[in-house]
N, C-alpha and C positions, 0 to 999 in steps of 0.2 A: 576247392571250396569244401567238399565233403570229407577230405582226407583228415581234417583235424576235428572231426565230430566227437571223438571220444577222449580228446586230450585232457579235459578236466577230471577224468576218472582214472588216469594212469597212476599218479602218485598215491591216491587213497587205496587203490586195489593192491599195489605192491606193498604198501604199508600194512594193509590188513593181513597179507600173507606172512610178513615178517613178524608182526605182533602175535600172530597165531602160532609162531614157533617153527615155521618152515625155514630150513636153511636155504639161502639163495644159491648155494653151490650144488644143491640137490641131495637126494638120499635120505633126508629126514623131514618129517612133518606129517600132518594128518588133515583130513577134511574138517574135522571138528575144531581143530586149532584155528584153521582159517576162518571158520564161521564165527568163532569167539572173537578173533581179531577184527573181523568186520563189524561185529556188534560193538566192541569197545571203541572203534574209530567212529562209528555212527553216533555213539553217545558223546564222544569228544566233539564231533562236528556240531551236534545239537547244542552242546554247552557253549561252544565258540559262537554259534549263530545267536544264541540267547543273550550272549554278552555283547552282541552287535559289533563284533570285530570284522574288519574288512577282509575280503577274500585273499588278498595278498598275505596278510598276517596269518590267516588260517593255513595257507600253503607252507609258510615258514615253520609253523608249529608242527605240521605233518612231517616236514623234513627233519626237524629236530628230534621228534619221536622216533622216526625211522633210523637216523644216525645213532641215537642213544641205544636203541635195541640191537642194532647191528654190532655195536661195540661190546655190549653185554654178552651177546651170543658168541661172538668171536673169542671173548675172554673165557667163557665156559668151555669152549672147544679146546682151547690151549691148555686148560687145566686138566681135561680128560686124557690128553695124550702124554 
């Protein structure tokens, strides 16, 4: 019953870290980047809520943003090596 209490916050928190520029593999990132990522996703959430989109569609948009940023960061890493 209480084990799923924080489930709605899992994807937005991981997305905030990725949007902030932290590499999921570790080694790169900053606190300020994560704070900026959280602010950006809070603004995105407010915009989606203001547009009265259902929760399922908001989760899909979070996933698309996360996948898009992961592909961009992976591409930048490949270009640096």
